[in-house]
C-alpha positions in Angstrom: 34.7 17.6 44.7 32.9 20.8 45.6 29.6 20.4 47.5 27.0 23.1 48.1 25.5 22.3 51.5 22.7 24.7 51.0 21.7 23.1 47.7 21.8 19.6 49.2 19.8 20.8 52.2 17.2 22.5 49.9 16.9 19.4 47.7 16.5 17.1 50.7 13.9 19.3 52.4 12.0 19.8 49.2 11.9 16.1 48.4 11.2 14.8 51.9 8.5 16.9 53.6 8.7 14.7 56.8 12.2 16.0 57.4 10.7 19.5 57.5 8.0 18.3 59.9 10.7 17.2 62.3 12.6 20.4 61.8 15.8 18.6 60.8 18.8 20.8 60.2 21.5 20.0 57.7 24.7 20.8 59.6 27.3 19.7 57.1 27.8 18.0 53.8 31.5 17.6 53.0 33.7 15.5 50.8 35.7 12.7 52.3 39.3 11.8 51.3 38.1 8.5 49.7 35.9 10.3 47.2 32.8 9.8 49.3 30.7 12.3 51.2 29.9 12.9 54.9 26.6 14.4 55.8 25.5 15.5 59.3 21.9 16.4 60.2 20.6 17.5 63.6 17.3 16.8 65.3 16.5 19.6 67.8 15.4 18.9 71.3 11.7 19.6 71.2 8.7 18.2 73.2 7.0 17.2 69.9 9.8 14.7 69.2 10.2 13.3 72.7 9.5 9.8 73.9 8.0 8.7 77.2 11.3 9.4 79.1 12.0 12.8 77.6 14.6 12.0 74.9 14.2 11.8 71.2 11.6 9.3 70.0 13.0 6.2 68.3 11.0 7.0 65.2 12.4 10.5 65.1 16.0 9.2 65.5 15.3 6.7 62.7 14.1 9.5 60.4 17.1 11.6 61.3 19.5 8.8 60.4 17.7 7.8 57.2 17.6 11.5 56.2 21.3 11.9 56.8 21.9 8.9 54.6 19.7 10.5 51.9 21.7 13.7 52.1 24.8 11.6 51.2 23.0 10.0 48.3 21.9 13.3 46.9 25.3 14.9 47.3 27.1 12.0 45.6 24.6 10.9 43.0 22.5 14.0 42.4 24.0 14.4 39.0 22.4 11.0 38.0 18.9 11.9 38.9 18.0 12.3 35.3 18.8 8.6 34.8 17.9 7.0 38.1 15.8 7.4 41.2 17.4 6.8 44.6 15.4 4.5 46.9 16.1 3.2 50.4 15.6 -0.6 50.2 16.7 -1.7 53.7 17.5 -0.1 57.0 18.7 -1.4 60.3 19.2 0.6 63.5 20.6 -0.3 66.8 19.7 1.9 69.8 22.7 1.7 72.0 22.2 4.2 74.8 19.4 6.6 75.9 19.8 9.9 74.1 18.8 13.2 75.8 18.8 16.6 74.1 19.5 17.3 70.5 21.1 14.6 68.5 23.2 14.6 65.3 23.3 11.8 62.7 26.5 11.6 60.6 26.3 9.5 57.5 29.0 8.1 55.2 28.9 6.2 51.9 30.0 2.6 52.2 31.2 2.0 48.6 33.3 4.0 46.2 31.0 6.4 44.3 32.7 5.6 40.9 32.0 1.9 41.4 28.3 2.5 42.0 28.0 4.9 39.0 29.8 2.3 36.8 27.2 -0.3 37.8 24.4 2.1 36.8 26.1 2.9 33.5 26.4 -0.8 32.7 22.7 -1.2 33.0 22.6 -2.7 36.4 20.7 -1.5 39.5 23.4 -0.8 42.0 22.9 -1.2 45.8 25.2 0.4 48.4 25.2 0.9 52.1 25.3 4.2 54.0 26.6 4.0 57.6 25.2 6.3 60.1 26.1 7.2 63.7 23.7 9.2 65.9 25.3 11.1 68.8 24.4 13.5 71.5 25.8 17.1 71.6 28.8 15.8 73.7 29.6 13.1 71.2 28.2 10.0 72.8 27.0 7.6 70.1 23.5 6.6 71.1 22.5 4.7 67.9 24.1 3.2 64.8 22.3 2.6 61.5 22.9 1.2 58.1 20.7 2.2 55.2 21.0 0.3 51.9 20.1 2.3 48.9 19.7 1.6 45.2 19.6 3.7 42.1 16.6 2.5 40.1 17.2 3.3 36.4 14.3 5.2 34.7 12.3 3.4 32.1 
């Protein structure tokens, strides 16, 4: 599978203006050995996104993680956008440790892409998890997140 990181980044930032507001940067979108995709997005360290102790605000971290999961969905299922709309239906985040400085969210698809696409093709509305880890620049995981997505068929 060949993935154009610039195309995924442009699509994500065009579709989600709030990601632009936070100045999120798409660092990587790459295929995984299992047929899935890994996406990494970075939240820069800026005073506008800080919380009361000087680290990234919980809401900014949530948006970073959800956006990274969306990049995975666009990269894997973008070819199905003429038939279905991707929607986040549930998200859960666990803040594990205080984050300071820039943070990066790395997201991975939790089901085989072919299985999800087959469900859609059979007329069902598939749901699938995307797991996310949010880490500091030195690799310390400060939050974990799962976003459950669906592909809602058109019509």
